[in-house]
C-alpha positions as CSV (number, residue, x, y, z in Angstrom):
1,M,-6.7,-5.6,8.6
2,T,-8.3,-6.8,5.4
3,H,-10.9,-4.5,4.0
4,P,-13.9,-5.5,1.9
5,G,-13.0,-6.7,-1.5
6,A,-9.4,-7.4,-0.7
7,T,-7.7,-10.7,-1.4
8,P,-6.5,-12.0,2.0
9,V,-2.7,-12.0,2.5
10,T,-1.1,-14.9,4.2
11,Q,-2.9,-15.2,7.5
12,G,-1.0,-13.5,10.3
13,T,1.3,-11.5,8.1
14,T,1.4,-8.3,6.2
15,P,4.0,-8.5,3.4
16,A,5.2,-4.9,3.7
17,R,5.6,-5.1,7.4
18,T,7.0,-8.5,7.8
19,P,10.8,-9.2,7.4
20,P,11.3,-11.4,4.3
21,A,12.9,-14.2,6.3
22,D,9.9,-14.4,8.6
23,L,7.5,-14.1,5.6
24,H,9.3,-17.1,4.0
25,R,9.1,-19.2,7.1
26,H,5.4,-18.4,7.4
27,L,4.7,-19.3,3.8
28,R,6.6,-22.6,3.9
29,S,4.4,-23.6,6.9
30,H,1.2,-22.8,5.0
31,L,1.9,-24.0,1.4
32,G,1.4,-27.5,0.2
33,D,4.3,-29.6,-1.1
34,T,3.9,-28.7,-4.7
35,A,3.5,-25.0,-4.1
36,R,6.4,-25.0,-1.7
37,A,8.7,-26.7,-4.3
38,W,7.6,-24.1,-6.9
39,L,8.4,-21.2,-4.5
40,D,11.8,-22.6,-3.7
41,Q,12.6,-22.9,-7.4
42,A,11.3,-19.4,-8.1
43,L,13.4,-17.9,-5.3
44,D,16.5,-19.8,-6.5
45,E,15.9,-18.5,-10.1
46,A,15.5,-15.0,-8.9
47,A,18.6,-15.1,-6.8
48,A,20.6,-16.5,-9.6
49,N,19.3,-14.1,-12.2
50,P,18.8,-10.7,-10.5
51,G,17.8,-7.7,-12.5
52,A,16.9,-7.8,-16.2
53,H,18.1,-10.5,-18.6
54,G,16.7,-10.1,-22.1
55,P,13.3,-8.7,-22.8
56,I,11.9,-10.1,-19.6
57,S,13.7,-11.7,-16.6
58,V,12.7,-15.2,-15.4
59,W,11.6,-13.9,-12.0
60,E,9.2,-11.5,-13.7
61,L,7.5,-14.5,-15.3
62,R,7.2,-16.1,-11.9
63,L,5.5,-13.0,-10.5
64,A,2.7,-13.6,-13.1
65,E,2.4,-17.3,-12.0
66,A,2.3,-16.7,-8.2
67,G,-1.5,-16.8,-7.7
68,R,-2.0,-19.9,-9.8
69,R,0.9,-21.8,-8.3
70,C,0.5,-20.8,-4.6
71,G,-3.1,-19.7,-4.3
72,P,-4.5,-16.1,-4.3
73,E,-4.4,-15.9,-0.5
74,H,-0.6,-16.3,-0.6
75,A,0.2,-14.5,-3.9
76,D,1.0,-11.1,-2.4
77,A,3.6,-12.6,0.0
78,V,5.1,-14.8,-2.7
79,R,5.6,-11.9,-5.1
80,V,7.3,-9.8,-2.4
81,L,9.7,-12.7,-1.7
82,I,10.5,-13.1,-5.4
83,L,11.2,-9.4,-5.8
84,H,13.4,-9.5,-2.7
85,A,15.3,-12.6,-3.9
86,A,15.9,-10.8,-7.3
87,R,17.3,-7.8,-5.4
88,A,15.1,-5.6,-7.6
89,D,16.3,-2.0,-7.5
90,T,14.2,1.1,-8.2
91,D,14.6,0.7,-12.0
92,A,13.4,-2.9,-11.9
93,L,10.6,-2.2,-9.6
94,S,9.5,0.7,-11.7
95,R,9.5,-1.5,-14.8
96,V,7.4,-4.2,-13.1
97,Y,5.0,-1.6,-11.8
98,A,4.6,0.1,-15.2
99,Q,4.1,-3.2,-17.1
100,G,2.4,-5.3,-14.4
101,T,-1.1,-6.2,-13.4
102,A,-2.8,-4.6,-10.4
103,A,-1.7,-7.5,-8.3
104,E,2.0,-7.1,-9.5
105,R,1.8,-3.4,-8.8
106,R,0.6,-4.1,-5.3
107,A,3.5,-6.5,-4.8
108,V,5.9,-3.8,-5.8
109,L,4.5,-1.4,-3.3
110,N,4.6,-4.0,-0.6
111,A,8.2,-4.8,-1.5
112,L,9.4,-1.1,-1.3
113,P,10.3,-1.0,2.4
114,H,12.4,-4.2,2.0
115,L,14.3,-3.0,-1.1
116,V,14.5,0.8,-1.4
117,P,16.2,2.5,1.5
118,G,15.6,6.1,0.3
119,P,12.8,8.1,-1.4
120,D,13.7,7.2,-4.9
121,A,10.6,5.0,-5.5
122,L,8.1,7.7,-4.3
123,P,6.8,8.2,-7.9
124,L,5.3,4.7,-7.7
125,V,3.6,5.5,-4.4
126,E,2.2,8.8,-5.8
127,D,0.9,7.0,-8.9
128,A,-0.9,4.4,-6.7
129,L,-2.4,7.2,-4.6
130,R,-4.0,8.6,-7.8
131,T,-6.1,5.5,-8.4
132,N,-9.4,4.5,-6.9
133,D,-8.3,0.8,-6.6
134,T,-8.7,0.3,-2.8
135,R,-6.3,-2.6,-2.7
136,L,-3.6,-0.6,-4.4
137,L,-4.3,2.4,-2.1
138,A,-4.0,0.1,1.0
139,A,-0.6,-1.1,-0.3
140,A,0.5,2.5,-1.0
141,V,0.1,3.7,2.6
142,G,2.4,1.1,4.0
143,P,5.8,1.5,5.8
144,Y,7.6,3.0,2.8
145,T,5.1,5.9,2.6
146,A,5.2,6.4,6.3
147,R,9.0,6.9,6.1
148,H,9.3,9.0,3.0
149,L,6.1,10.7,1.7
150,A,6.1,14.5,2.3
151,P,3.5,15.8,4.9
152,H,1.3,17.5,2.4
153,L,0.9,14.4,0.2
154,W,0.7,12.1,3.2
155,R,-2.3,14.1,4.6
156,H,-4.0,13.8,1.2
157,A,-3.3,10.1,1.3
158,V,-5.2,9.8,4.6
159,L,-8.1,11.7,3.2
160,K,-8.1,9.5,0.1
161,C,-8.4,6.5,2.3
162,L,-11.4,8.0,4.0
163,F,-12.9,9.1,0.7
164,T,-12.6,5.6,-0.9
165,G,-13.4,3.6,2.2
166,V,-9.9,2.1,2.8
167,P,-9.7,1.5,6.6
168,V,-7.1,3.8,8.3
169,D,-5.7,0.7,10.0
170,E,-3.9,0.3,6.7
171,V,-1.9,3.5,7.2
172,T,1.4,2.6,8.7
173,D,2.5,4.9,11.6
174,L,-0.7,6.8,11.5
175,D,-0.5,7.6,15.2
176,R,2.9,9.1,14.9
177,R,2.4,11.1,11.8
178,A,-1.1,12.4,12.7
179,H,0.0,13.5,16.2
180,A,-0.6,17.2,16.7
181,D,-1.0,17.8,13.0
182,E,-3.2,20.9,12.9
183,E,-3.3,21.0,9.1
184,L,-4.6,17.4,8.9
185,A,-7.2,18.3,11.6
186,R,-8.3,21.3,9.5
187,M,-8.6,19.1,6.4
188,L,-10.6,16.5,8.3
189,G,-12.9,19.1,9.6
190,D,-13.6,20.5,6.2
191,Y,-14.3,17.0,4.9
192,A,-16.6,16.3,7.8
193,A,-18.5,19.6,7.2
194,E,-19.0,18.8,3.6
195,R,-20.3,15.4,4.3
196,T,-22.7,16.7,7.0
197,A,-23.9,19.5,4.7
198,A,-24.7,16.9,2.0
199,G,-26.6,14.8,4.5
200,R,-24.1,12.0,4.3
201,P,-22.6,10.2,7.3
202,V,-19.1,11.1,8.5
203,P,-16.8,8.0,8.5
204,E,-16.0,6.6,12.0
205,D,-12.4,6.5,10.9
206,L,-12.4,10.3,10.5
207,H,-13.2,10.7,14.1
208,R,-10.4,8.4,15.1
209,V,-7.8,10.2,13.0
210,L,-9.1,13.6,14.3
211,T,-8.6,12.4,17.8
212,L,-5.0,11.5,17.0
213,T,-4.4,15.1,15.9
214,G,-5.5,16.3,19.3
215,T,-8.9,17.5,18.1
216,T,-12.2,15.7,18.8
217,D,-14.8,18.1,17.3
218,P,-14.8,18.2,13.5
219,A,-16.6,21.6,13.5
220,S,-13.9,23.3,15.5
221,A,-11.2,21.7,13.3
222,G,-12.5,22.8,9.9
223,H,-12.9,26.3,8.6
224,G,-15.4,25.5,5.9
225,T,-13.3,27.4,3.4
226,R,-13.1,24.7,0.6
227,S,-14.8,21.5,-0.5
228,F,-13.1,18.2,-0.5
229,D,-13.6,15.8,-3.4
230,G,-10.5,13.6,-3.1
231,S,-8.7,15.5,-5.8
232,D,-6.7,18.2,-4.0
233,G,-3.1,17.0,-4.0
234,I,-3.8,13.4,-4.9
235,D,-6.6,13.1,-7.4
236,G,-9.4,10.6,-7.6
237,K,-8.7,9.6,-11.2
238,E,-7.3,6.3,-12.4
239,S,-3.7,6.6,-13.5
């Protein structure tokens, strides 16, 4: 699901959830001849020169060009394919994330489930979850996070989505991880109570997640023992 303010990904695909081979086929069917030729060259260069070569690798330069060459609606998917072709490991992904634009950081997060089998790249996810960039947050709650983020931080990631307006449809495996989670239900109840006390509406997505935990009444879930401002566990400040 694309939320307000997001640049659309390639129609019918989500880069983090689509196998690279399928993503490539889909892109080739949607790109024009010039863009398709540029993509083929970029992927060949990345495959021939994986990792870092000199101060900056050739495939890192291609990441910066993706939007201009293939269009903003395809750029996320193109960048994920380039990272995959370059066989970027955690060190390379961390470098791109640290030095890159918001769009390049988003591509790194989308590429994690395809490139990093274990939890080594969790610091990148945790950094993204400290921002208020909704597009970065949406990328940060994808399959890699569903597999590896600890329950405490995962719960706060869900709350951060509610707090910033990121649709919970973006949270991969939400049904599985929220199921019978009493602590998540309590946190949701506290958040709902705070919103109600302040005369503010409770997000519809909160009721949906609360139902997944096995609770339907926010008042019965929360204890009203603390306030929620989006900063407990995963703060609301830009990194």
